[in-house]
N, C-alpha and C positions, 0 to 999 in steps of 0.2 A: 435605570431602564435605558433602552436605546433611543437615540434622538436622530434628527436629520444630520447630525455631525458625524455620523458613522456610516460605513459602507454597508450595503445590503448584505454581503457575505464577506467574511474574513477568512482567508485560508492560510494555515500555518503549515508549511512544508519543509522538506529538507531531508538530509540523509539520516539513517538509523543512528541513534544514540547522540543526537545533537541537542536534545532537550526540548523538543516539540511540545510534549505534553505539559511540561511545567509552565512553559510560556503561555500556552493555551489556557491553563487554569488561571493564571495571573490576569490575562486579558479578559477572560470571562467574568472574573470577579469585578474588574474595573469598569467593564462596559455593560454589564448585565447580559451576559451571553450564555448560550447552550452550545455544547460540543457535539459534533457529528464526526464519527470515526471514518477515516479513509485509509486504514491499514487492512489489507485483505485478510491477513491471518487473525486479526483481533475480531473478525466477524464470528469466529468459532467459539462455541461454549467449551470450557475446560482448557482451552489453549491460553494459559494466563502467564505463566513464568517465562516461557519461551518467547512470548511476543512482547514482554514488558507492559503487559496491560495494567493500567492503574487499578488497584483494588478499590472497591466501593468506598471503604473508609478514608481513602486518600483523595477522593474526588471533590471534597469541600462542599459537598451538598449541590454541585452543579450538575444539572441534568446532562447525561450523555446518551447518545443515540448511535445506533448501528454497531453495537457491541453485543456479542453472545446471541447472535440471531440464527446461527446455523449449527447443525450437528457435524461432527467430524466425518461422518459418513457422506455428507453431502458435498456437491461440487459448487464452489463459489461461481456465481453468475454475475458478469459485469452489467448485463442488462437489468437483472433484478435489483442489483445494488444501486444502479442509476435511478431506477424509479423511486426506491425507498429513501435514498439519500436526499434526492431532490425534494421529495415530499416533506422530509424532515426539515430541510433548510427553509422551505417556503413557510412551513407551519411556525417555525420559530419566529421568523420575521413578521408573520401575520399577527402573533400575539405580543409584538412590541419588543422582542428580544433581538440580540445580535447573533446570527448563525455563525459559528466558528467551526470550519472544517479542518481536521487535523489528521495528518498521516503522511507516509512515505511511499505508498503504492501509486506511482505516477499516473497510471491509466485510470485508476479509480478516482484520483483527484480530478482529472480532466473530465471524466464522465459526469462527475457531480456539477462541475462549474462551467465547463465549456460546451460549446455546440458540438454535439457528437451523436450521429445516428448510428447505433449499434447494429451490425449486420445480422441477419437472421441465422437461426440455427435449425438443424434438422437431425434428430437423434440417430436416424438410419444412415444418413450420409456420414456423420461423425463416427458412427460404429464402424462403418465400412473402412474408413481411413485408419482408424485405430487398429482395426484388424489387419490391415496392410502393414502398418508400422510394427506390430507385434510379430507378424510373420517374416517380414523381410528386414527388419531392424530400422532404427531411426535414421541411419545414413541413407538408406534407400528412399525412405519417405521424404527426407530432405532434398534428395536429388529430383524426386517428382515435383516437389514444390519449385525448385530451381528451374525445372522445365517450363512451368506455367507462370511463375511469378518470381523472376530472378531477384528483384529488388527486395521482396520479403525474405527470400532465402538468404540474402546477405545480412539481413537485420536479425534473423533468428539463429540461435546456435544449433548445429546439427544434433546435439544431444537433447534438446528440449522438445520432446516428442509431443507434449501437450500443446505447445504453441504451433508446431508444425501441422498437426492434425487439425487444429482450428483454422489455420490459414488455408489449408487444402479445402476444408468445408466451405469456408467463405467464398473462395475462388469459384468453386463448382456451383454454389447456390446463387451467386450474384453476377458471375461472369466479369467481375472487376478484380483488380489486384488487391490482395489483403493489405498491402502498404498504403493503399489509397483510402482506407477507412479510419485513419487516425484523426483525432479531433482537431478542428481548426482552433487557432489561437484567438478565439472570440468567445468572451464571457456571455453566458446566457442571461445574466442579470448583473447589475454593478457589483464588482468584486475587487477586493485588495488581497494580493497574494504576498506573503512575507516568507522568506526562506532563511533558515539558519545554516550558517556555514562555520566551519572550524578547521584550524590547521591540521593537515593531514596526519602528522606524527601524534598530535593530541588526540585526534579522533581514533586512530589506530590503537592507541594505548587505552583509551576509554572502552573501546570494544573488547579488548582483551580482558579487562577487569570485569566488564559487564557479563561476558560469557562465563567466567569463572564463577561469578555470583549466582547465575542461573543454576548451575549444578549445585552450588551451596544451598540454595533455597529450595531445592527438591525437584528440579526439572525431570530427573530420571523417574522419580515416583509419579510425577504428573504424566509422563508418557506412558508408564506402564498401566496406569488407570485408563487412560484414553485407549490404549491398545486393547484392554479388556472389553471396551465398548465399541470396537470396530474401526479404530484409526486406520489400519492398513487397507481397509476396504474402500476408503475414500480416494478420489482422484487428486485432490488438492492439498488437503491437510497434512498427509504423511510426507509431503515434499517440502514442508516449510523448514527453513534453516533452523537448526537445532534439534528439531523433532526427527529429521531424518538420521542425523548423527546419534541421537539418543537411542533410536530403534536399533541402529547398528550396534551400539554398545550392549543393548539388552540381548541381542543375538549372538554376542561374543565376537563380532567381527572388528570391533574397535575397543581399546582400552579406554578408561575414562580420561586419561590425559589426551589420548589421540582424538577422542570425540570432542573435547573441549577445543583442542587446537584446530580441528577441521571446521568446527562451527565458526571460530574467530575468523579463519581465513575465508570461509564462504561469505561471512558477513561483510568482510572488507571488500571482497569482490562486488558484492551486491551495492555497497555504498557507492562505489565507482560507477555502477550502472544508474543509480539514482541521480548522481550528480550530473552525468551526461544527459539524462532525461530532462533535467531542469535547466541546465545552463543556456540552451538556445532561447528560452522564453524570456523576451526582453520586457514583458509586463511585471516580472518579479522584482521585488525590492529585498536585496540581500542584507542580512544582519549577522554580526559577529556573535555566535552563540556564547562566547566567553566574555563579552562585554559586561562590565558590572552594572551599567545603566541599560541593560537589554530591554526591560519593560517600558522604560521611558522612551527609548528609540522607537519601540513598536507603537506606543501611543501616538507619538509625534508623527509617524508615518500614516496612522489612521486618520488623525486630524487634518494633515496636509491634504490627503487624498479627498477628504470630505469637502475641503475648502476649494479644491480645484479637481473635480471629478475627471476632467479631460487630460490630466497630466500623464 
């Protein structure tokens, strides 16, 4: 069970394929913890292979939260996730467990553990900007964003229509720059964040192997089944790395080899964005994912923080 020698919240973060889930399981067993997911795509029911979601039988009996809470036709909402994830973290602590937040979706992690007021949303305003992007193209929408919020436009890719539309919506509703609504680097309650890192060449190789395994394990069949249940009608799920490429393969636009390679390359690009999101955060303790004594190092960091919470 948890004691005063443990932080209120333990967050395990890092790039895709660095081994966050395995470390989280080890820590949960050692500390009496429960796991709260912070991977946006693992929120979706049925999106298992392509998100590397741990099967129930591999969870060692440890309770997991914020998995399989959305249908693929639903749009993931940061505000809804924040409410639910925080409720889970608080409830775990209240019953004497160690809440362990695990995931690589940077903004979702920060929404759960940091001070962050999520700006309002208005379906009509969003629909209007989405219609503009559909009619004039993402480049034109990106230029509109650059006109009203040049900092946000620099931070958002001109091809990322969803983020462009959301930024335009926020600017219109709040009158504030979208770039100004990022979370403060202030924990909402005592937290220790551990991040896993790995040599780039080793991580790139691991991503290649992992991607091939996804197809071998049946990702194409998983996507075909999800497609039959409305995957393409969703705004978030069909854009997930691996699922987008598998859909292209099903449509005959990519061969299997090309879909696998495109997925691996997209994952490697995503990993670099994850790393750039985490690096500026000086609160994070970085651990070598390949260290043979990784668990010991992690437990040492937990106990050191408990002895000196102000460090």
